[in-house]
NUROVO-978832 format. One record per residue (C-alpha): x negated, y, z. Coordinates in nm, 3 decimals, decimal comma. Layout:
# residues N
R       c1       c2       c3
R        X        Y        Z
...
END
This chain:
# residues 745
R       c1       c2       c3
R   -0,285    0,389   -0,327
R   -0,431    0,735   -0,361
R   -0,796    0,685   -0,436
R   -1,059    0,959   -0,481
R   -1,428    0,904   -0,423
R   -1,647    1,161   -0,249
R   -1,998    1,129   -0,107
R   -2,042    1,229    0,253
R   -2,361    1,240    0,458
R   -2,213    1,191    0,800
R   -2,280    1,251    1,166
R   -2,044    1,210    1,458
R   -1,940    1,432    1,740
R   -2,001    1,269    2,076
R   -1,712    1,070    2,218
R   -1,574    1,214    2,544
R   -1,719    1,038    2,845
R   -1,441    1,120    3,091
R   -1,327    0,763    3,142
R   -1,658    0,584    3,105
R   -1,937    0,524    3,356
R   -2,259    0,532    3,152
R   -2,465    0,384    3,435
R   -2,252    0,075    3,488
R   -2,136    0,034    3,127
R   -1,778   -0,026    3,238
R   -1,463    0,181    3,205
R   -1,310    0,338    3,510
R   -0,970    0,200    3,600
R   -0,646    0,394    3,571
R   -0,545    0,365    3,935
R   -0,371    0,030    3,902
R   -0,677   -0,190    3,861
R   -0,659   -0,177    3,481
R   -0,945   -0,035    3,276
R   -0,875    0,238    3,023
R   -0,939    0,042    2,702
R   -0,899    0,336    2,464
R   -1,189    0,545    2,591
R   -1,420    0,246    2,617
R   -1,313    0,114    2,276
R   -1,428    0,431    2,098
R   -1,789    0,342    2,181
R   -1,782   -0,010    2,041
R   -1,739    0,000    1,659
R   -2,087   -0,019    1,509
R   -2,197    0,106    1,169
R   -2,458   -0,172    1,156
R   -2,199   -0,443    1,224
R   -1,957   -0,292    0,971
R   -2,238   -0,294    0,713
R   -2,303   -0,663    0,786
R   -1,934   -0,749    0,755
R   -1,908   -0,572    0,419
R   -2,224   -0,740    0,289
R   -2,073   -1,079    0,367
R   -1,734   -1,015    0,208
R   -1,886   -0,862   -0,107
R   -2,140   -1,140   -0,157
R   -1,930   -1,286   -0,438
R   -1,600   -1,278   -0,621
R   -1,322   -1,406   -0,395
R   -1,003   -1,447   -0,591
R   -0,692   -1,577   -0,415
R   -0,674   -1,952   -0,371
R   -1,046   -2,010   -0,431
R   -1,194   -1,839   -0,126
R   -1,143   -2,097    0,150
R   -1,502   -2,051    0,264
R   -1,430   -1,690    0,353
R   -1,110   -1,794    0,530
R   -1,307   -2,039    0,746
R   -1,573   -1,774    0,814
R   -1,306   -1,525    0,924
R   -1,140   -1,782    1,153
R   -1,474   -1,878    1,307
R   -1,572   -1,514    1,358
R   -1,244   -1,442    1,537
R   -1,296   -1,741    1,764
R   -1,655   -1,640    1,841
R   -1,517   -1,310    1,976
R   -1,273   -1,490    2,205
R   -0,975   -1,446    1,972
R   -0,789   -1,772    1,918
R   -0,745   -1,828    1,545
R   -0,609   -2,072    1,288
R   -0,570   -2,106    0,913
R   -0,212   -2,116    0,785
R   -0,166   -2,244    0,429
R    0,105   -2,180    0,172
R    0,145   -2,307   -0,184
R    0,245   -2,032   -0,428
R    0,249   -2,041   -0,808
R   -0,054   -1,846   -0,932
R   -0,236   -1,815   -1,262
R   -0,603   -1,806   -1,361
R   -0,768   -1,699   -1,690
R   -0,865   -1,958   -1,949
R   -0,914   -1,771   -2,279
R   -0,854   -1,417   -2,405
R   -0,879   -1,233   -2,733
R   -0,794   -0,891   -2,870
R   -0,873   -0,850   -3,240
R   -0,783   -0,585   -3,496
R   -0,747   -0,733   -3,844
R   -0,598   -0,697   -4,189
R   -0,312   -0,942   -4,207
R   -0,331   -0,964   -4,588
R   -0,704   -1,032   -4,619
R   -0,754   -1,179   -4,269
R   -1,066   -0,965   -4,235
R   -1,134   -0,883   -3,870
R   -1,211   -0,514   -3,828
R   -1,279   -0,524   -3,453
R   -1,309   -0,784   -3,177
R   -1,285   -0,660   -2,817
R   -1,558   -0,763   -2,574
R   -1,321   -0,806   -2,277
R   -1,610   -0,824   -2,031
R   -1,793   -0,570   -1,819
R   -2,160   -0,489   -1,871
R   -2,424   -0,607   -1,627
R   -2,575   -0,310   -1,443
R   -2,935   -0,346   -1,334
R   -2,971   -0,336   -0,958
R   -2,608   -0,426   -0,885
R   -2,590   -0,799   -0,819
R   -2,209   -0,794   -0,813
R   -2,204   -0,716   -1,185
R   -2,416   -1,026   -1,250
R   -2,200   -1,277   -1,062
R   -2,131   -1,573   -1,296
R   -1,792   -1,617   -1,128
R   -1,669   -1,271   -1,229
R   -1,335   -1,276   -1,407
R   -1,298   -1,168   -1,770
R   -1,014   -0,937   -1,872
R   -0,719   -1,072   -1,675
R   -0,391   -0,965   -1,516
R   -0,243   -1,168   -1,233
R    0,091   -1,337   -1,305
R    0,070   -1,233   -1,670
R    0,252   -1,451   -1,919
R    0,056   -1,691   -2,135
R    0,089   -1,624   -2,506
R   -0,073   -1,570   -2,845
R    0,100   -1,288   -3,032
R    0,032   -1,070   -3,335
R    0,189   -0,742   -3,439
R    0,127   -0,387   -3,544
R   -0,006   -0,156   -3,274
R    0,194    0,127   -3,113
R    0,056    0,373   -2,857
R    0,300    0,457   -2,574
R    0,102    0,688   -2,344
R    0,145    0,567   -1,981
R    0,425    0,327   -2,065
R    0,676    0,493   -1,835
R    1,048    0,477   -1,895
R    1,038    0,837   -2,019
R    0,748    0,754   -2,253
R    0,941    0,473   -2,417
R    1,243    0,701   -2,448
R    1,024    0,965   -2,612
R    0,899    0,712   -2,867
R    1,253    0,609   -2,949
R    1,358    0,974   -2,988
R    1,064    1,025   -3,226
R    1,182    0,734   -3,441
R    0,899    0,499   -3,342
R    1,010    0,143   -3,262
R    0,814   -0,094   -3,042
R    1,015   -0,400   -3,148
R    0,783   -0,686   -3,249
R    0,479   -0,463   -3,183
R    0,177   -0,489   -2,956
R    0,193   -0,184   -2,731
R   -0,115    0,004   -2,610
R   -0,068    0,204   -2,289
R   -0,304    0,368   -2,045
R   -0,324    0,321   -1,670
R   -0,145    0,579   -1,457
R    0,203    0,706   -1,391
R    0,362    0,378   -1,281
R    0,266    0,028   -1,174
R    0,117   -0,188   -1,450
R    0,391   -0,453   -1,423
R    0,653   -0,191   -1,504
R    0,462   -0,090   -1,817
R    0,489   -0,449   -1,938
R    0,853   -0,468   -1,832
R    0,943   -0,150   -2,021
R    0,771   -0,275   -2,335
R    0,943   -0,613   -2,309
R    1,282   -0,444   -2,275
R    1,211   -0,265   -2,602
R    1,131   -0,590   -2,784
R    0,750   -0,568   -2,781
R    0,545   -0,884   -2,825
R    0,258   -0,794   -2,594
R    0,092   -0,513   -2,397
R   -0,265   -0,385   -2,365
R   -0,342   -0,155   -2,071
R   -0,659    0,053   -2,081
R   -0,830    0,304   -1,852
R   -0,850    0,641   -2,030
R   -1,151    0,858   -1,936
R   -0,919    1,155   -1,882
R   -0,767    0,970   -1,587
R   -1,051    0,751   -1,473
R   -1,390    0,805   -1,636
R   -1,643    1,051   -1,773
R   -1,393    1,337   -1,806
R   -1,380    1,353   -1,427
R   -1,748    1,308   -1,346
R   -2,059    1,099   -1,390
R   -1,989    0,731   -1,444
R   -2,138    0,438   -1,258
R   -2,431    0,378   -1,199
R   -2,510    0,750   -1,230
R   -2,194    0,855   -1,049
R   -1,883    0,705   -0,890
R   -1,652    0,705   -1,193
R   -1,549    0,426   -1,429
R   -1,800    0,344   -1,706
R   -1,697    0,262   -2,061
R   -1,700   -0,119   -2,030
R   -1,507   -0,127   -1,702
R   -1,179   -0,319   -1,679
R   -0,909   -0,260   -1,421
R   -0,766   -0,599   -1,328
R   -0,449   -0,632   -1,123
R   -0,109   -0,794   -1,108
R    0,177   -0,744   -1,351
R    0,440   -0,896   -1,125
R    0,765   -0,706   -1,089
R    0,703   -0,633   -0,724
R    0,995   -0,392   -0,710
R    1,228   -0,693   -0,757
R    1,063   -0,903   -0,487
R    0,706   -0,972   -0,374
R    0,548   -1,302   -0,279
R    0,552   -1,636   -0,455
R    0,754   -1,596   -0,777
R    0,923   -1,933   -0,735
R    1,035   -1,916   -0,368
R    1,196   -1,575   -0,308
R    1,345   -1,547    0,039
R    1,185   -1,858    0,185
R    0,824   -1,967    0,246
R    0,621   -2,146   -0,021
R    0,545   -2,453    0,186
R    0,414   -2,762    0,014
R    0,758   -2,921   -0,024
R    0,969   -2,605   -0,060
R    1,242   -2,596   -0,327
R    1,125   -2,389   -0,623
R    1,279   -2,200   -0,911
R    1,214   -2,290   -1,269
R    0,952   -2,031   -1,381
R    1,186   -1,904   -1,652
R    1,432   -1,806   -1,377
R    1,177   -1,613   -1,170
R    1,293   -1,250   -1,185
R    0,959   -1,110   -1,066
R    0,775   -1,230   -1,378
R    0,735   -1,060   -1,714
R    0,781   -1,272   -2,024
R    0,526   -1,127   -2,269
R    0,144   -1,154   -2,255
R   -0,070   -0,864   -2,138
R   -0,438   -0,784   -2,087
R   -0,645   -0,495   -1,949
R   -0,894   -0,310   -2,169
R   -1,190   -0,084   -2,113
R   -1,187    0,251   -2,288
R   -1,476    0,125   -2,501
R   -1,253   -0,153   -2,632
R   -0,950    0,077   -2,661
R   -1,130    0,334   -2,879
R   -1,129    0,132   -3,207
R   -0,759    0,053   -3,153
R   -0,675    0,420   -3,112
R   -0,879    0,506   -3,424
R   -0,675    0,252   -3,620
R   -0,360    0,450   -3,537
R   -0,483    0,782   -3,682
R   -0,250    0,911   -3,952
R    0,025    0,660   -3,868
R    0,350    0,758   -3,705
R    0,349    1,079   -3,504
R    0,055    1,275   -3,373
R    0,083    1,224   -2,998
R    0,059    1,597   -2,933
R    0,387    1,641   -3,121
R    0,558    1,433   -2,856
R    0,388    1,601   -2,560
R    0,050    1,746   -2,465
R    0,050    1,489   -2,185
R    0,016    1,211   -2,442
R   -0,339    1,306   -2,542
R   -0,618    1,140   -2,347
R   -0,987    1,203   -2,297
R   -1,135    1,016   -2,592
R   -1,084    1,330   -2,801
R   -1,436    1,420   -2,684
R   -1,553    1,130   -2,902
R   -1,353    1,248   -3,200
R   -1,053    1,022   -3,136
R   -0,709    1,151   -3,231
R   -0,410    1,009   -3,047
R   -0,129    0,888   -3,275
R    0,173    0,671   -3,200
R    0,152    0,430   -3,494
R    0,262    0,172   -3,586
R   -0,075    0,086   -3,732
R   -0,139   -0,049   -4,081
R   -0,367   -0,316   -3,933
R   -0,242   -0,586   -3,700
R   -0,355   -0,682   -3,350
R   -0,390   -1,034   -3,221
R   -0,348   -1,062   -2,844
R   -0,434   -1,399   -2,688
R   -0,380   -1,447   -2,317
R   -0,423   -1,812   -2,227
R   -0,372   -1,860   -1,854
R   -0,333   -2,166   -1,634
R   -0,037   -2,150   -1,394
R   -0,044   -2,390   -1,102
R    0,075   -2,436   -0,746
R   -0,231   -2,335   -0,546
R   -0,301   -2,348   -0,171
R   -0,383   -2,013   -0,015
R   -0,515   -1,947    0,333
R   -0,401   -1,684    0,581
R   -0,610   -1,650    0,896
R   -0,409   -1,564    1,208
R   -0,589   -1,455    1,526
R   -0,410   -1,406    1,856
R   -0,483   -1,226    2,184
R   -0,201   -1,318    2,420
R   -0,050   -1,032    2,619
R   -0,067   -1,033    2,997
R    0,271   -0,879    3,086
R    0,490   -0,901    2,774
R    0,333   -1,193    2,585
R    0,643   -1,245    2,372
R    0,616   -0,893    2,223
R    0,352   -0,858    1,951
R    0,163   -0,596    1,753
R    0,019   -0,718    1,424
R   -0,272   -0,562    1,236
R   -0,344   -0,706    0,894
R   -0,575   -0,680    0,595
R   -0,586   -0,890    0,281
R   -0,907   -1,078    0,212
R   -0,870   -1,176   -0,153
R   -1,007   -0,958   -0,433
R   -1,031   -0,959   -0,812
R   -1,407   -0,911   -0,783
R   -1,652   -0,829   -0,502
R   -1,392   -0,576   -0,383
R   -1,607   -0,353   -0,164
R   -1,341   -0,087   -0,119
R   -1,034   -0,297   -0,200
R   -1,002   -0,488    0,026
R   -1,337   -0,565    0,186
R   -1,379   -0,230    0,359
R   -1,058   -0,320    0,543
R   -1,178   -0,675    0,603
R   -1,495   -0,534    0,763
R   -1,282   -0,312    0,987
R   -1,065   -0,609    1,088
R   -1,370   -0,814    1,191
R   -1,509   -0,520    1,386
R   -1,179   -0,481    1,568
R   -1,193   -0,848    1,663
R   -1,543   -0,791    1,804
R   -1,438   -0,474    1,986
R   -1,134   -0,637    2,143
R   -1,356   -0,930    2,243
R   -1,596   -0,692    2,418
R   -1,306   -0,538    2,609
R   -1,185   -0,882    2,712
R   -1,531   -0,961    2,852
R   -1,474   -0,668    3,088
R   -1,150   -0,821    3,206
R   -0,907   -0,634    2,983
R   -0,597   -0,801    2,850
R   -0,334   -0,609    2,654
R    0,016   -0,590    2,799
R    0,155   -0,717    2,470
R    0,017   -0,975    2,230
R   -0,214   -0,860    1,949
R   -0,222   -1,059    1,625
R   -0,501   -1,005    1,372
R   -0,403   -1,130    1,025
R   -0,632   -1,185    0,727
R   -0,397   -1,236    0,434
R   -0,469   -1,423    0,111
R   -0,327   -1,357   -0,238
R   -0,217   -0,998   -0,175
R   -0,351   -0,896   -0,515
R   -0,110   -1,122   -0,701
R    0,203   -0,987   -0,530
R    0,158   -0,958   -0,152
R    0,186   -1,336   -0,144
R    0,015   -1,439    0,180
R    0,187   -1,183    0,400
R    0,527   -1,229    0,236
R    0,525   -1,608    0,277
R    0,417   -1,575    0,642
R    0,693   -1,324    0,716
R    0,953   -1,542    0,546
R    0,822   -1,840    0,744
R    0,845   -1,657    1,078
R    1,134   -1,420    1,012
R    1,343   -1,498    1,322
R    1,053   -1,448    1,563
R    0,934   -1,137    1,379
R    1,275   -0,972    1,394
R    1,312   -1,064    1,760
R    0,972   -0,975    1,902
R    0,731   -0,788    1,675
R    0,692   -0,428    1,788
R    0,493   -0,290    1,493
R    0,280   -0,380    1,194
R   -0,041   -0,187    1,118
R   -0,191   -0,230    0,770
R   -0,547   -0,156    0,665
R   -0,606   -0,248    0,303
R   -0,863   -0,039    0,118
R   -0,992    0,123    0,437
R   -1,260    0,328    0,262
R   -1,230    0,433   -0,103
R   -1,323    0,795   -0,046
R   -1,321    1,052    0,231
R   -0,958    1,171    0,230
R   -0,763    1,028    0,522
R   -0,405    0,936    0,449
R   -0,116    0,760    0,617
R    0,213    0,618    0,495
R    0,444    0,504    0,769
R    0,778    0,482    0,932
R    0,829    0,832    1,076
R    0,856    0,678    1,422
R    0,473    0,666    1,433
R    0,409    1,034    1,367
R    0,338    1,146    1,724
R    0,112    0,848    1,787
R   -0,081    0,900    1,464
R   -0,134    1,269    1,534
R   -0,253    1,196    1,890
R   -0,494    0,922    1,783
R   -0,650    1,111    1,491
R   -0,720    1,404    1,723
R   -0,944    1,174    1,928
R   -1,164    1,054    1,642
R   -1,436    1,269    1,488
R   -1,448    1,316    1,112
R   -1,790    1,226    0,967
R   -2,026    1,505    0,873
R   -1,826    1,787    1,027
R   -1,716    1,956    1,347
R   -1,360    1,843    1,276
R   -1,149    1,555    1,394
R   -0,983    1,317    1,150
R   -0,660    1,504    1,227
R   -0,812    1,837    1,120
R   -0,938    1,695    0,790
R   -0,606    1,519    0,730
R   -0,410    1,841    0,790
R   -0,633    2,036    0,553
R   -0,593    1,770    0,283
R   -0,214    1,765    0,330
R   -0,198    2,138    0,276
R   -0,394    2,106   -0,048
R   -0,176    1,820   -0,174
R    0,141    2,015   -0,104
R    0,027    2,320   -0,299
R   -0,098    2,105   -0,591
R    0,228    1,901   -0,588
R    0,043    1,575   -0,516
R    0,283    1,504   -0,229
R    0,661    1,519   -0,221
R    0,809    1,761    0,031
R    0,958    1,488    0,250
R    0,904    1,653    0,584
R    1,130    1,745    0,868
R    1,373    2,020    0,960
R    1,169    2,127    1,263
R    0,919    2,338    1,069
R    0,652    2,074    1,016
R    0,634    2,212    0,664
R    0,667    2,584    0,610
R    0,687    2,747    0,267
R    0,503    2,506    0,034
R    0,363    2,800   -0,160
R    0,192    2,935    0,151
R   -0,016    2,618    0,200
R    0,073    2,633    0,567
R    0,241    2,367    0,776
R    0,191    2,246    1,127
R    0,130    1,873    1,089
R   -0,025    1,643    0,828
R    0,180    1,465    0,567
R    0,305    1,115    0,649
R    0,453    0,964    0,333
R    0,727    0,697    0,325
R    0,633    0,338    0,252
R    0,694    0,176   -0,085
R    0,551   -0,164   -0,182
R    0,178   -0,110   -0,228
R    0,040   -0,352    0,028
R    0,111   -0,607    0,300
R    0,331   -0,379    0,511
R    0,609   -0,440    0,257
R    0,761   -0,765    0,393
R    0,746   -0,634    0,749
R    0,910   -0,297    0,680
R    1,139   -0,363    0,384
R    1,249   -0,719    0,458
R    1,216   -0,775    0,832
R    1,277   -0,422    0,957
R    0,955   -0,392    1,156
R    0,821   -0,037    1,190
R    0,503   -0,032    0,982
R    0,217    0,198    0,890
R   -0,065    0,196    0,635
R   -0,396    0,376    0,693
R   -0,700    0,447    0,478
R   -0,959    0,690    0,347
R   -0,877    0,739   -0,022
R   -0,990    0,966   -0,296
R   -1,025    0,822   -0,649
R   -0,999    0,535   -0,897
R   -1,364    0,517   -1,003
R   -1,435    0,142   -0,990
R   -1,101    0,010   -0,862
R   -1,043   -0,361   -0,943
R   -1,363   -0,383   -1,146
R   -1,695   -0,563   -1,104
R   -1,842   -0,229   -1,002
R   -1,637   -0,205   -0,682
R   -1,948   -0,339   -0,516
R   -2,161   -0,306   -0,205
R   -2,411   -0,111   -0,416
R   -2,148    0,137   -0,533
R   -2,008    0,177   -0,180
R   -2,346    0,245   -0,023
R   -2,459    0,476   -0,304
R   -2,154    0,696   -0,358
R   -1,883    0,641   -0,098
R   -2,006    0,566    0,255
R   -2,386    0,523    0,271
R   -2,402    0,536    0,650
R   -2,077    0,346    0,717
R   -1,947    0,628    0,930
R   -1,617    0,642    0,739
R   -1,580    0,271    0,811
R   -1,653    0,345    1,176
R   -1,397    0,626    1,186
R   -1,135    0,398    1,032
R   -1,211    0,124    1,286
R   -1,169    0,377    1,566
R   -0,837    0,508    1,432
R   -0,693    0,161    1,370
R   -0,819    0,025    1,700
R   -0,676    0,312    1,904
R   -0,339    0,277    1,731
R   -0,330   -0,094    1,812
R   -0,443   -0,041    2,173
R   -0,174    0,219    2,234
R    0,093   -0,004    2,083
R   -0,026   -0,310    2,274
R   -0,116   -0,153    2,607
R    0,087    0,160    2,678
R    0,346    0,105    2,946
R    0,586    0,325    2,747
R    0,553    0,300    2,370
R    0,456    0,624    2,198
R    0,717    0,580    1,926
R    0,942    0,875    1,850
R    1,301    0,839    1,725
R    1,318    1,219    1,724
R    1,040    1,236    1,463
R    1,231    0,975    1,264
R    1,552    1,178    1,278
R    1,382    1,497    1,168
R    1,202    1,325    0,881
R    1,534    1,177    0,777
R    1,659    1,530    0,710
R    1,368    1,574    0,468
R    1,450    1,244    0,299
R    1,807    1,363    0,247
R    1,689    1,687    0,086
R    1,470    1,492   -0,156
R    1,762    1,264   -0,243
R    1,995    1,560   -0,296
R    1,751    1,713   -0,545
R    1,730    1,384   -0,732
R    2,107    1,339   -0,738
R    2,156    1,698   -0,855
R    1,914    1,638   -1,141
R    2,102    1,332   -1,259
R    2,437    1,508   -1,213
R    2,323    1,791   -1,441
R    2,223    1,538   -1,706
R    2,561    1,362   -1,694
R    2,865    1,485   -1,882
R    3,091    1,288   -1,650
R    2,926    1,362   -1,316
R    3,073    1,607   -1,069
R    2,836    1,861   -0,920
R    2,683    1,731   -0,598
R    2,488    1,981   -0,394
R    2,518    1,810   -0,056
R    2,555    1,452    0,062
R    2,775    1,544    0,357
R    2,817    1,196    0,506
R    2,442    1,144    0,525
R    2,387    1,488    0,674
R    2,648    1,428    0,945
R    2,500    1,089    1,028
R    2,151    1,241    1,050
R    2,273    1,505    1,294
R    2,424    1,239    1,520
R    2,106    1,035    1,494
R    1,899    1,338    1,601
R    2,131    1,407    1,895
R    2,100    1,050    2,020
R    1,727    1,043    1,958
R    1,697    1,327    2,208
R    1,859    1,096    2,465
R    1,560    0,864    2,438
R    1,328    1,157    2,500
R    1,538    1,243    2,806
R    1,506    0,886    2,930
R    1,127    0,908    2,893
R    1,123    1,236    3,086
R    1,336    1,085    3,364
R    1,110    0,781    3,386
R    0,799    0,995    3,426
R    0,958    1,241    3,667
R    1,132    0,992    3,895
R    0,916    0,681    3,881
R    0,600    0,712    3,670
R    0,540    0,502    3,359
R    0,360    0,215    3,535
R    0,639    0,164    3,792
R    0,379    0,138    4,070
R    0,575    0,241    4,378
R    0,686    0,103    4,710
R    1,028   -0,046    4,727
R    1,145   -0,348    4,532
R    1,472   -0,186    4,418
R    1,294    0,125    4,287
R    1,046   -0,094    4,098
R    1,328   -0,294    3,945
R    1,516    0,021    3,840
R    1,199    0,167    3,692
R    1,117   -0,146    3,496
R    1,475   -0,172    3,371
R    1,465    0,187    3,242
R    1,121    0,138    3,089
R    1,232   -0,180    2,913
R    1,540   -0,002    2,779
R    1,324    0,276    2,633
R    1,075    0,035    2,477
R    1,348   -0,187    2,334
R    1,525    0,109    2,174
R    1,215    0,254    2,008
R    1,062   -0,078    1,900
R    1,383   -0,224    1,757
R    1,523    0,089    1,598
R    1,388    0,001    1,251
R    1,591   -0,323    1,251
R    1,908   -0,115    1,248
R    1,820    0,030    0,908
R    1,829   -0,316    0,754
R    2,129   -0,380    0,530
R    2,187   -0,757    0,512
R    2,322   -0,717    0,157
R    2,000   -0,552    0,039
R    1,947   -0,306   -0,245
R    2,185   -0,392   -0,532
R    2,001   -0,593   -0,795
R    1,696   -0,624   -0,567
R    1,850   -0,789   -0,265
R    1,520   -0,908   -0,114
R    1,459   -0,542   -0,021
R    1,690   -0,468    0,272
R    1,582   -0,134    0,418
R    1,855    0,121    0,346
R    1,638    0,432    0,390
R    1,318    0,353    0,199
R    1,192    0,103   -0,056
R    0,989    0,079   -0,375
R    1,137    0,276   -0,662
R    1,297    0,068   -0,935
R    1,075    0,242   -1,192
R    0,797    0,341   -0,950
R    0,670    0,003   -0,829
R    0,431    0,078   -0,543
R    0,570    0,425   -0,472
R    0,854    0,489   -0,231
R    1,209    0,588   -0,313
R    1,420    0,726   -0,028
R    1,774    0,587   -0,010
R    1,707    0,356   -0,308
R    2,064    0,227   -0,355
R    2,205    0,580   -0,371
R    1,924    0,710   -0,591
R    1,964    0,428   -0,841
R    2,340    0,478   -0,862
R    2,271    0,843   -0,950
R    2,009    0,740   -1,205
R    2,268    0,511   -1,368
R    2,538    0,784   -1,347
R    2,759    0,551   -1,142
R    2,918    0,817   -0,925
R    3,184    0,601   -0,760
R    2,919    0,353   -0,654
R    2,703    0,641   -0,530
R    2,979    0,751   -0,294
R    3,025    0,393   -0,174
R    2,654    0,356   -0,106
R    2,641    0,693    0,068
R    2,927    0,586    0,295
R    2,760    0,252    0,370
R    2,423    0,415    0,440
R    2,581    0,675    0,666
R    2,744    0,391    0,862
R    2,404    0,226    0,901
R    2,254    0,550    1,036
R    2,548    0,592    1,278
R    2,496    0,235    1,399
R    2,128    0,312    1,462
R    2,227    0,631    1,644
R    2,462    0,444    1,878
R    2,192    0,186    1,944
R    1,975    0,469    2,079
R    2,245    0,550    2,336
R    2,229    0,204    2,490
R    2,055    0,188    2,828
END
């Protein structure tokens, strides 16, 4: 998640009134007796109601498995809005903190030089920081253990960082490794250290990345203060998400389970998070030992130099004791599933989901999204009072245990996989809806046209712009500053990156950062993830609170309102449009950009291999993409014919003409809504078979972040050129199969 925090004082442009009768308070119909729900919907989301929702969800710590009260509240709220709802339980294997210790001591004399506090300071005026149920230093699914060893500093703990240590002659075997947040997912930092023989890992937030080096710290500003801990999961989510003991099938009460030692998504060495206040004495203990970090790379030196700290690799002369005593147990979790049954295609469903659990109060992550989900339930309920029913079914999902490893959503998808693959049109994810003011979207490219159209209808707070305008401007800045990969299409959506000019905003591919993962990567359901991001300031800490949100991020709740409007319009279009606004042509064009990215990656690995043959073009993929684009145009032609000959609603005299129209319309909708299924490879990504999408998935050493064509990319990374050609051939066949599916009428 890209998270930057910016304060906005916001006002809104007026919503167009063209479809709304202000005197009667009802929407005009569209000529067929149906109201126009989109125009009326824009008026419903309320900043006051969103504030109330956030106050409720942030009223206390709500860790997975111990927040049933909030699950019941969410179910009851859905039902009060006329949305039928139920709680669905699963029984995953989760852990909870019991005891922790990080101590620096002289192993000969047993004199303790430093004992870490491992707790966050109480901040006057912020009740969330005072909650007696707040967690201490803790990482979800971390291994229990009590280990001692010399300390080694390994920068961000990436694969390249560990290689650089080895090249410098610094071993991490039998050591406790200190790394800072950033670069890759925290679970991969632990995994990399374990592969090198380390005994344990400490992960701290360096002020250069997330603290006073960026700006004023909380409570005087939005950035991370010195005692702040970033909690989170250290599961190996890139192997598989969900319950560690039931991969591939739901964690029901009586489900068969793996022995924990056989669970491939778990690390085997203990780990804890640290504040930069607690990390400082550890870094000072390394001074003069090993290599000066600047000798390895300038990128190894953090922000504590402003306090006189030098960054050295170690190993230290003193030893570190790391105690992480956790209690693992099978724990019931509660998903809340709300349902609005469709009027014309009730078997087809659109799902919008947000996770409810948090490591703390979780104002931004995830409670801003939870507030939006409740407000959508209220808005849809108001529309239903006016007689509206969506054509297709809408499901509102409040997931539990996302923070551990996308557990609630993954178990539900595995439990309902046949129905999901048969009938779910799309999945819309809203996780941390408001963490800043920078709108962003990651999605299947099939949603591009719909996203652009919707964001042009919603005003951006505090400006004369739409959300689309602000999103485009931000995309241009990210491209020039290299924050975003140049994934985009061959149709000119991106011009010269150095010119900071392109025609449409950036839509990034999906990795494994939130609950869209089981839908997109396992079930083959086209998915998208939406949010206002901007910074890391108080992420996963006690200070991600209602007070911090209303002081520094969204005081007037107008960003929350804008997000509710965007999400709601997306869902209404998907659920209610006679012809789905999903574009295989956009997908085909984006695929050309994916191929270019892959070719650059393959070329880089080829150059580094003495045995690799030069590969400048992946010709099979390029040929398959061209065929896919050609056939995607056939769908656009079918849409044009439908509109020109019949009209999208098929409202005409003559039974035969109506039947022909509805047959053509169904063919179009089936092709665009089921296209994503055709990118699913039943064999999965080699070594990570739970992930089955051939075009995108989480990177093996990226974690949350996406890797295009993961099987091919990983073969290149491993310099397995014969396998690369095999995977290219197989992936090209998958794209051809998808292309021929688009021809079917």
